[in-house]
C-alpha positions in Angstrom: 182.6 -102.7 -54.7 179.6 -104.5 -56.2 179.7 -107.5 -58.3 177.6 -107.4 -61.5 175.2 -110.1 -60.3 174.5 -108.5 -56.9 171.9 -105.9 -58.0 168.7 -106.1 -56.0 170.0 -108.8 -53.6 169.2 -106.7 -50.5 165.6 -106.2 -51.8 165.1 -109.9 -52.4 166.5 -110.8 -48.9 164.2 -108.2 -47.3 161.2 -109.6 -49.2 162.0 -113.1 -48.0 162.7 -112.1 -44.4 159.9 -109.7 -43.8 157.1 -112.3 -43.6 159.1 -114.3 -41.1 159.7 -111.2 -38.9 156.0 -110.3 -39.2 154.8 -113.8 -38.0 157.3 -113.7 -35.1 156.0 -110.3 -34.1 152.4 -111.5 -34.3 153.3 -114.6 -32.2 154.8 -112.3 -29.5 151.7 -110.2 -29.4 149.5 -113.3 -29.1 151.6 -114.7 -26.2 151.2 -111.3 -24.5 147.4 -111.5 -24.9 147.3 -115.0 -23.5 149.4 -114.1 -20.5 147.1 -111.2 -19.8 144.1 -113.5 -20.1 145.8 -116.0 -17.7 146.3 -113.2 -15.1 142.7 -112.2 -15.4 141.4 -115.8 -15.0 143.6 -116.2 -11.9 142.3 -112.9 -10.5 138.7 -113.9 -11.2 139.2 -117.3 -9.4 140.5 -115.5 -6.3 137.6 -113.0 -6.3 135.2 -115.9 -6.7 136.6 -117.9 -3.8 136.5 -114.8 -1.6 132.7 -114.6 -2.2 132.3 -118.3 -1.7 134.3 -118.4 1.5 132.1 -115.7 3.1 128.9 -117.6 2.3 128.0 -116.6 -1.2 126.0 -119.0 -3.3 127.0 -120.2 -6.7 125.2 -117.4 -8.5 127.0 -114.8 -6.4 130.3 -116.5 -7.0 129.7 -116.5 -10.8 128.7 -112.8 -10.7 131.9 -112.0 -8.8 134.0 -114.0 -11.3 132.5 -112.2 -14.3 132.7 -108.8 -12.7 136.3 -109.0 -11.5 137.8 -110.7 -14.5 136.3 -108.5 -17.2 136.1 -111.6 -19.3 133.2 -112.5 -21.6 130.7 -114.6 -19.6 129.8 -116.8 -22.6 133.4 -118.1 -22.6 133.7 -118.7 -18.8 132.9 -121.8 -16.8 132.8 -121.5 -13.0 132.8 -124.5 -10.7 132.5 -124.2 -6.9 133.8 -127.3 -4.9 133.1 -127.3 -1.2 134.8 -129.7 1.2 136.3 -130.0 4.6 135.9 -126.5 5.9 137.4 -125.1 2.6 136.0 -124.0 -0.7 137.6 -124.1 -4.1 136.6 -122.1 -7.1 137.8 -123.3 -10.5 137.5 -120.9 -13.4 137.9 -122.1 -17.0 138.2 -119.6 -19.9 138.1 -120.4 -23.6 140.7 -117.9 -24.7 140.5 -116.8 -28.3 143.6 -116.4 -30.4 142.8 -113.1 -32.0 146.0 -112.4 -33.9 145.9 -113.3 -37.6 148.0 -116.2 -38.8 149.0 -117.3 -35.2 145.4 -117.9 -34.3 144.9 -120.1 -37.3 148.0 -122.1 -36.4 147.2 -122.5 -32.7 143.4 -122.3 -32.3 141.6 -121.3 -29.1 143.1 -122.4 -25.8 141.5 -123.2 -22.5 143.0 -121.3 -19.6 142.1 -122.4 -16.1 142.8 -121.2 -12.6 141.9 -122.6 -9.2 141.8 -120.8 -5.8 141.1 -122.4 -2.4 140.2 -120.6 0.8 139.0 -121.5 4.3 135.3 -121.0 5.0 134.6 -118.0 7.2 131.3 -119.1 8.8 
């Protein structure tokens, strides 16, 4: 049984709760996109270090990183660090936050990955 003052209460509650649920959903989507980007950066670093370990120069390493990661090259930074019979490739990616509202709150993030491999010469 309804009380006289309860008319429209569910509508008001839904109107207040819907934006909160929408922002939470957008945040989950953004986290998923960032996790995907992190996996791609890690994969790109591994591919780059494979090329570097087999004698590739910095240009070839950068090409391998860009090709394997399917990441925009203007947002990538690749560093090759040789030393002691090993080579390390560090990949940094300026990951955009594309999702509305969440992107404005968080801003762009820098994701990095590092891979080391023994030289095969």
